[in-house]
Structure formats: C-alpha cells, structure tokens
C-alpha positions in Angstrom: 9.1 -42.2 -9.1 8.6 -40.8 -12.6 6.6 -37.8 -11.5 9.6 -35.4 -11.5 10.1 -36.1 -15.2 6.7 -34.4 -15.9 6.7 -31.9 -13.1 7.2 -28.2 -13.9 9.1 -27.8 -10.7 11.9 -30.0 -12.1 12.4 -27.8 -15.1 12.1 -24.6 -13.1 14.8 -26.1 -10.8 17.0 -26.9 -13.7 16.8 -23.4 -15.0 17.4 -22.0 -11.5 20.5 -24.2 -11.2 21.7 -23.1 -14.6 21.4 -19.4 -13.6 23.6 -20.1 -10.6 26.1 -22.0 -12.8 26.2 -19.2 -15.3 26.9 -16.7 -12.6 29.8 -18.8 -11.4 31.1 -18.9 -14.9 31.0 -15.1 -15.1 33.1 -14.8 -12.0 35.6 -17.4 -13.1 37.9 -14.9 -14.9 37.9 -12.8 -11.8 38.9 -15.8 -9.7 41.6 -16.9 -12.1 43.4 -13.6 -12.3 45.1 -13.8 -8.9 45.5 -17.5 -9.2 47.9 -17.4 -12.2 50.9 -16.0 -10.4 50.2 -18.3 -7.4 50.5 -21.4 -9.7 54.0 -20.3 -10.7 55.1 -20.1 -7.1 53.2 -22.7 -5.1 51.7 -25.1 -7.5 48.2 -26.2 -8.5 47.0 -26.9 -4.9 47.6 -23.4 -3.8 46.1 -22.1 -7.1 42.8 -24.0 -6.4 42.7 -22.7 -2.9 43.1 -19.1 -4.1 40.3 -19.7 -6.7 38.0 -21.0 -4.0 38.8 -18.1 -1.7 38.1 -15.5 -4.4 34.8 -17.2 -5.1 34.0 -17.3 -1.4 34.6 -13.5 -1.1 33.3 -12.2 -4.4 30.0 -14.0 -4.5 28.8 -12.8 -1.1 30.2 -9.3 -1.9 27.8 -9.2 -4.9 25.0 -10.3 -2.6 25.5 -7.3 -0.4 24.7 -5.0 -3.3 21.0 -3.9 -3.4 20.8 -4.5 -7.2 21.8 -8.1 -6.8 19.4 -8.6 -3.9 16.6 -7.3 -6.1 17.6 -9.6 -8.9 17.6 -12.6 -6.6 14.1 -11.8 -5.4 12.9 -11.5 -9.0 14.5 -14.7 -10.1 13.1 -16.6 -7.1 9.6 -15.2 -7.8 9.8 -16.1 -11.4 11.4 -19.6 -11.3 10.5 -20.8 -7.8 7.0 -19.3 -7.7 7.7 -17.6 -4.4 5.8 -14.4 -3.4 8.6 -12.3 -2.0 8.1 -8.5 -2.1 10.3 -6.9 -4.7 12.1 -3.8 -3.4 11.0 -0.8 -5.3 12.9 2.4 -6.1 11.2 4.1 -3.1 12.0 1.3 -0.7 14.4 2.1 2.2 18.0 0.9 2.0 18.1 -2.7 3.3 19.8 -3.0 6.6 23.0 -5.0 7.2 21.2 -8.1 8.3 19.1 -8.2 5.2 22.1 -7.7 2.9 24.0 -10.5 4.8 21.0 -12.9 4.3 21.0 -12.0 0.6 24.7 -12.7 0.4 24.1 -16.1 1.9 21.4 -16.8 -0.6 23.6 -15.9 -3.6 26.4 -18.0 -2.3 24.1 -21.0 -1.7 22.6 -20.4 -5.2 25.9 -20.4 -6.9 27.3 -23.5 -5.1 24.1 -25.5 -5.3 23.5 -24.4 -8.9 26.9 -25.4 -10.0 26.6 -28.8 -8.2 23.1 -29.6 -9.4 23.9 -28.5 -13.0 27.0 -30.7 -13.1 25.2 -33.6 -11.6 22.2 -33.3 -13.9 24.4 -33.0 -16.9 26.5 -36.0 -15.9 23.5 -38.2 -15.2 21.8 -37.2 -18.4 24.9 -37.7 -20.5 25.6 -41.0 -18.8 22.1 -42.3 -19.6 22.4 -41.2 -23.2 25.9 -42.8 -23.4 24.7 -46.1 -22.2 21.7 -46.3 -24.6 23.8 -45.1 -27.5 26.6 -47.6 -26.9 24.0 -50.5 -26.7 22.3 -49.4 -29.9 25.7 -49.2 -31.7 26.4 -52.8 -30.9 28.1 -52.5 -27.5 31.2 -50.9 -26.2 33.3 -50.3 -23.1 32.5 -46.9 -21.5 33.4 -45.0 -18.4 30.5 -44.4 -16.0 31.4 -42.1 -13.1 35.1 -43.0 -13.6 34.4 -46.8 -13.6 34.8 -48.9 -16.7 31.5 -50.6 -17.7 31.0 -53.0 -20.6 27.9 -52.6 -22.6 27.1 -55.8 -24.5 25.1 -56.0 -27.7 21.7 -57.6 -28.0 19.6 -58.8 -25.1 22.6 -58.9 -22.8 22.8 -55.1 -22.9 19.0 -54.6 -22.4 19.7 -53.3 -18.9 20.9 -50.0 -20.4 17.5 -48.4 -21.1 16.3 -48.9 -17.5 19.6 -47.6 -16.3 19.3 -44.6 -18.5 15.8 -43.9 -17.3 17.0 -44.2 -13.7 19.7 -41.6 -14.5 17.2 -39.2 -16.0 14.9 -39.6 -13.0 17.8 -39.0 -10.6 18.6 -35.8 -12.6 15.0 -34.7 -12.4 14.9 -35.4 -8.6 18.0 -33.3 -8.1 16.4 -30.3 -9.9 13.1 -30.7 -8.1 14.8 -31.0 -4.8 16.8 -27.8 -5.5 13.6 -25.9 -6.3 11.9 -27.2 -3.1 14.8 -26.4 -0.9 15.3 -22.8 -2.2 11.6 -22.1 -2.2 11.7 -22.8 1.6 14.8 -20.7 2.0 13.4 -17.8 0.0 11.4 -16.1 2.8 14.2 -16.7 5.3 17.1 -15.3 3.3 15.4 -12.9 0.9 12.5 -11.7 3.0 12.2 -8.0 3.9 14.2 -6.5 6.7 12.9 -4.5 9.6 13.0 -1.2 7.9 11.4 -2.6 4.7 8.6 -4.2 6.7 8.0 -0.9 8.5 8.0 1.0 5.2 5.6 -1.6 3.7 3.3 -1.2 6.7 3.4 2.5 6.3 2.5 2.2 2.7 -0.4 -0.1 3.4 -1.7 2.3 6.1 -1.4 5.2 3.6 -3.4 3.2 1.1 -6.0 2.3 3.6 -6.3 6.0 4.7 -6.7 7.0 1.1 -9.3 4.4 0.4 -11.2 5.4 3.6 -11.0 9.1 2.5 -12.3 8.1 -0.9 -15.2 6.2 0.7 -16.1 9.2 2.7 -16.0 11.4 -0.4 -18.1 9.0 -2.3 -20.6 8.7 0.5 -20.9 12.4 1.0 -21.1 13.5 -2.6 -22.9 10.7 -4.3 -25.2 10.1 -1.3 -26.2 13.8 -1.3 -26.8 13.9 -5.0 -28.9 10.7 -5.1 -31.0 11.9 -2.2 -31.7 15.2 -3.9 -32.4 13.5 -7.2 -34.8 11.1 -5.6 -36.8 14.0 -4.0 -36.7 15.9 -7.3 -38.1 12.9 -9.1 -40.9 12.6 -6.6 -41.7 16.3 -7.1 -41.7 15.9 -10.8 -44.1 13.0 -10.6 -46.5 15.1 -8.5 -46.3 18.1 -10.8 -46.3 16.4 -14.2 -50.0 17.0 -14.7 -50.7 20.1 -12.6 -47.5 22.1 -13.4 -45.6 20.7 -16.4 -43.2 23.6 -16.3 -42.3 22.9 -12.6 -41.9 19.2 -13.5 -39.5 20.1 -16.3 -37.5 22.2 -13.9 -37.3 19.3 -11.5 -36.1 17.0 -14.2 -33.5 19.5 -15.3 -32.2 19.6 -11.8 -32.1 15.8 -11.7 -30.0 15.9 -14.9 -27.6 18.5 -13.5 -27.3 16.6 -10.2 -26.7 13.3 -12.0 -23.9 14.8 -14.1 -22.2 16.1 -11.0 -22.5 12.7 -9.4 -21.0 11.0 -12.5 -18.1 13.4 -12.4 -17.5 12.7 -8.7 -17.8 8.9 -9.4 -15.4 9.0 -12.3 -12.9 10.9 -10.2 -13.0 8.5 -7.3 -12.8 5.4 -9.6 -9.9 6.9 -11.5 -8.0 7.4 -8.2 -8.8 3.8 -7.2 -7.5 2.4 -10.5 -4.3 4.4 -10.6 -3.6 4.5 -6.9 -2.5 8.2 -7.3 -3.5 10.8 -4.9 -6.3 13.2 -5.8 -5.2 16.4 -7.4 -8.7 17.7 -8.1 -9.7 20.7 -5.9 -12.2 19.7 -3.3 -15.3 21.8 -2.4 -14.9 24.2 0.5 -17.1 26.8 2.3 -16.8 29.0 -0.8 -19.1 26.4 -2.6 -21.8 26.5 0.0 -24.1 28.8 -2.1 -24.3 26.3 -4.9 -25.0 23.5 -2.4 -27.9 25.4 -0.8 -29.4 26.3 -4.2 -29.4 22.6 -5.2 -31.3 21.7 -2.0 -33.7 24.6 -2.5 -34.4 23.2 -6.0 -36.0 20.1 -4.4 -38.7 22.3 -2.8 -37.1 22.4 0.6 -37.0 25.7 2.4 -33.5 26.5 3.6 -32.7 29.4 5.9 -29.0 30.2 5.8 -26.9 32.3 8.1 -23.4 32.5 6.8 -21.1 34.8 8.7 -17.4 35.3 8.8 -14.3 35.7 6.7 -13.7 32.3 5.0 -10.2 33.3 4.2 -9.4 32.9 7.9 -10.6 29.3 7.8 -7.8 26.8 7.1 -8.3 24.7 4.0 -8.7 21.4 5.9 -11.4 22.9 8.1 -13.2 24.5 5.2 -13.3 21.3 3.3 -14.6 19.3 6.2 -17.2 22.0 7.1 -18.6 21.8 3.6 -18.9 18.0 3.9 -20.6 18.4 7.3 -23.2 20.8 5.9 -23.7 18.5 2.9 -24.3 15.5 5.2 -26.6 17.4 7.4 -28.7 18.6 4.5 -28.8 15.1 3.1 -30.1 13.7 6.4 -32.7 16.4 6.5 -33.9 15.6 3.0 -34.1 11.9 3.9 -35.8 12.1 7.3 -37.7 15.3 7.1 -38.8 15.8 3.5 -39.5 19.4 2.6 -39.4 20.5 6.2 -37.6 23.9 6.6 -33.9 23.6 7.4 -31.8 26.2 9.2 -28.1 26.3 8.4 -25.7 28.4 10.4 -22.0 28.7 9.6 -20.0 31.3 11.4 -16.5 32.1 12.5 -16.6 32.8 16.3 -14.2 34.5 18.6 -13.3 32.1 21.4 -12.9 35.0 23.9 -16.7 35.4 24.0 -17.5 31.7 24.2 -19.4 30.4 27.1 -16.8 27.7 27.9 -14.0 30.3 28.0 -12.0 28.6 25.2 -9.4 30.8 23.6 -8.8 31.2 19.9 -11.2 31.3 16.9 -13.7 28.6 16.2 -15.8 27.6 13.2 -19.3 26.9 14.3 -21.6 24.8 12.0 -25.2 24.1 13.0 -28.1 22.6 11.1 -31.6 22.0 12.5 -34.9 21.0 11.2 -38.3 19.8 12.6 -38.7 16.2 13.4 -41.6 15.2 11.2 -41.6 11.4 11.1 -39.4 8.4 11.4 -40.3 7.6 7.8 -38.8 9.3 4.8 -39.9 10.0 1.3 -43.3 8.4 0.4 -43.5 6.5 3.6 -40.3 4.5 3.1 -38.3 3.9 6.2 -34.8 5.4 5.7 -31.9 3.0 5.7 -29.3 3.5 8.4 -26.1 5.1 7.1 -22.6 5.8 8.3 -22.7 9.5 7.8 -22.8 10.6 11.4 -20.0 8.3 12.4 -17.9 9.6 9.5 -18.6 13.2 10.5 -17.7 12.5 14.1 -14.3 11.0 13.0 -13.7 14.0 10.7 -14.4 16.6 13.4 -12.4 14.6 16.0 -9.3 14.6 13.7 -9.6 18.4 13.6 -9.7 18.6 17.4 -13.3 19.7 17.3 -16.5 18.5 18.9 -19.8 17.4 17.3 -23.2 16.7 18.7 -26.3 15.3 17.0 -29.7 14.5 18.3 -33.1 16.0 19.3 -33.0 19.5 20.9 -35.3 20.7 23.7 -37.4 22.6 21.3 -38.3 19.5 19.4 -36.0 20.0 16.4 -33.2 17.8 15.2 -29.9 19.5 15.7 -26.5 18.8 14.3 -23.8 21.1 15.7 -20.0 21.2 15.4 -17.3 23.5 16.7 -13.8 23.2 15.1 -10.8 25.2 16.3 -9.1 27.2 13.6 -5.7 27.5 15.2 -5.2 23.8 16.0 -6.0 22.7 12.5 -3.9 25.4 10.7 
C-alpha cells in the first residue's frame, strides 16, 4: 500500500500530470476570449460550454502539428520511460492517422493531467489540513465539501492515519496515470506507416554500409596481414644468410602495417560516426602498387594488363581491384611463393565465344596447386572471401568461377559487363 510513496513512477507521473495541467493553463486565455461576450448574452452555463468547446478543438489541433507530436514523444520517453522513436528532421511527414493519434494523446494528457493534478493537490492539502488542525488544538474544517470536526488530544488521533491515506491515494493516482499512459504511448504516439517504412530503409542502408565496411576490412586488412606474415617468414629465413634481404622484408612489413592501420582507422572512424565514406577507394589504376607489394614477398607475379581503364566504370574498377587483391591473398595463403598469373583486360563482346554484346572486363588469376597446407605447414583457415567476391560480381551483373582448372592450376575468373554497370 505504501510502495507508491517511494516509487519513482509516482513522482514521474506527478510531473507528467503537471505538464498536462500547465498546458491547459496556457490555453486558458485562448478559451476565455470567445467566452467573455457569450457570458453577457447567455449566462455562465453557455460560457462554460464555450470554454469546453474551445479546449476540445484547440488541444487536438495542437496535436496535429508535427512539432507538438515530437514534443509529446520526447516527454513520454523522458517521464514515462517509454522507448518511442523520436521523429528526426529527415523523417517523412507523419500521415493523417499518426497525427490524429497524436491529437488524441495530447487531449487525453491534458484532461488526465488536469484531473490528476487537481486530485493529488486536493488529497495532499486535505491530509496536511487535518494534521495541522489536530496539532493546533482542533478545529472544524471542510473535507471535500463536507464539514468535519477535528478534536484535540487523543480524540483527534485519527487524523495522521487519514492524512497518510490521503497521501497514498495521491501517489496511487500519479502512479496509475504513468502506467496508463505508458501503455497508451506505443498506440497513440508510435510511428505511422510512412515513418516505419523510412526507419526500415534507414536500417537497411546502415546494414548495407556495415556489410560494405566488413568487405573492405576483410579485403584490405586480410591481404596486408597475409603479405606481412609471409614477409616475416622470409625475414626469419634470411636473417643470417642475407641480412640485407631480411631488412628489406622487415621494411616491407612496416610499410604494409602502416597501410593496414590507415585502412583500419578509416573503417573504425566510419563506424563511430555513421557517416558515409568520403575517402577515394582503390581502383584498377592502383594495381601496379598491389602487384609490387606481392612481389616483395618473394612471390613471382606475371601480370598481363590490357585495356583503357578510363572506359571502365568506377564501380567496376573498384570491385575488380578488390577481386585481384582477394585472388592474390588466396594465392599467398594456399600456394606460398608459387608463381601467380594475373590477367586484367577490357574485351570486346562481339568477339566473345558466347556471342554476348557489349564490352566486358575480364579478370583472371591462376596459380599452381601446391598443397592443401599454407605457410610453414599451417592449415589455412576458411574465409569468406570467395562468397564476398561472388556477391560483388553478381551485383554488377557479372559472372565468377573459382576452382581447379584442367591443367592442374587453381583458377579464379570473372567477367563483368561494362555497359550494365555504368
């Protein structure tokens, strides 16, 4: 029975009721303006009717405004501990049904807030009045319009329990108000159809961005760490026989690690801020640097790069770079220091065997299949690079194959149309 007196919900409900009461007080001058001439003509009954009608119209009208709806959501989240989504500046305009529900919420808040505030104040003042009259030697007081005699001494000792009961009733009113409006919040202030659709689109965009960042992190960091691991193994083997070669390998490790840290800082920065990436991504124009880094590990790379990269759309160029990077990373992992052949060329579709029209970008990597174990006899861990590459190429309306070729080599090949992706 006494729990509401110590519950935070009771005091939140009291403040919530007071907010509705204050809003009603702010609208009182607006309601009294048209009621003044009515009183001179039709009397107090008609004046009260006009005041109530003005309140019944003006309060829901405020609820139809987007700014009032946003304010109601913020107040509910703050005082009632609800978790309603707050409409942002980029949120779509709420539909008529959502605004009507917000108008109903505001009207209910004002009416219930006025009633609960009046009841809580009346109960609290009544309890204080009873105890005060008893402590002052007794008196005859009005309690809810009824005359009550408070005697002095032990005859009036019933007043403290009565005052406590009045305080508990006041707390129960405030707590009940908070519980009722916490239940009504999702119903009356919840997002409308257009807002739910916009929120779903925003979540999908965020998921796509995070998936893209995961791909970027896998491709860039994975490639750099693989190359650094191989270079460290080379440095360990050459540290006694060829100190100069070992120092070169260590220098390449430092350079690769710095590049990996830059990529990692960029991705983490995007994840923290949630902003889209504005840093230029690597394209086919950066292939020469990629190939040189792989050659620095001691791996022989035969490159055949043909075509005008200016004809390649930016999206295709970026994904082709990632495809080559992933293929080289897999070759370093699974066929350490085996020669790798890289071919990237712009092809004319009119001469293709399948008769496809339009220009294509062909990317092909192959290397001998040496062993199922990687560097220093360690079995390579399965990754998600090929599945990510397949998804990238499919989004560009291309085709990708990966697996052992008839000549005994491992072959990764992709063909991406240029016109469809432009």
